[in-house]
C-alpha positions as CSV (number, residue, x, y, z in Angstrom):
1,M,118.4,150.0,116.5
2,S,116.0,148.5,119.0
3,R,114.7,145.1,119.5
4,N,111.4,144.1,120.9
5,R,111.1,141.0,122.9
6,K,108.2,139.6,124.8
7,V,109.2,138.1,128.1
8,S,106.6,136.2,130.1
9,S,106.9,134.4,133.4
10,Q,103.7,132.5,132.8
11,P,103.8,129.2,130.8
12,S,102.1,129.3,127.5
13,T,98.7,127.7,127.4
14,E,99.4,126.7,123.8
15,Q,102.3,124.3,124.6
16,I,101.7,120.9,123.1
17,K,101.8,118.1,125.5
18,E,104.1,115.2,124.9
19,E,101.1,112.8,124.8
20,E,99.5,114.8,122.0
21,I,102.8,114.7,120.0
22,K,103.0,110.9,120.5
23,A,99.3,110.5,119.5
24,G,99.8,112.6,116.4
25,K,102.9,110.6,115.3
26,E,100.9,107.3,115.8
27,K,98.0,108.7,113.8
28,A,100.3,109.8,110.9
29,L,102.1,106.4,111.0
30,G,98.7,104.6,110.8
31,L,97.7,106.7,107.8
32,Y,101.0,106.0,106.1
33,K,100.6,102.2,106.6
34,A,97.0,102.3,105.3
35,V,98.1,104.2,102.1
36,E,101.0,101.8,101.7
37,A,98.7,98.7,102.0
38,Y,96.3,100.2,99.5
39,L,99.0,101.0,97.0
40,L,100.6,97.5,97.4
41,A,97.2,95.9,96.8
42,N,96.4,98.2,93.9
43,P,99.6,99.0,92.0
44,D,97.7,100.1,88.9
45,V,96.4,103.3,90.6
46,C,99.9,104.9,90.3
47,N,100.1,104.4,86.5
């Protein structure tokens, strides 16, 4: 049985920066709040 493993000494260029993660979370929270406000203002859309 053999296992293949990629070992690299160079950092990945695809690593997500902490700022990008924070911005994504803030964007998702903003979208959630917008949907929540819409649904609270228009409760009949869920029926």
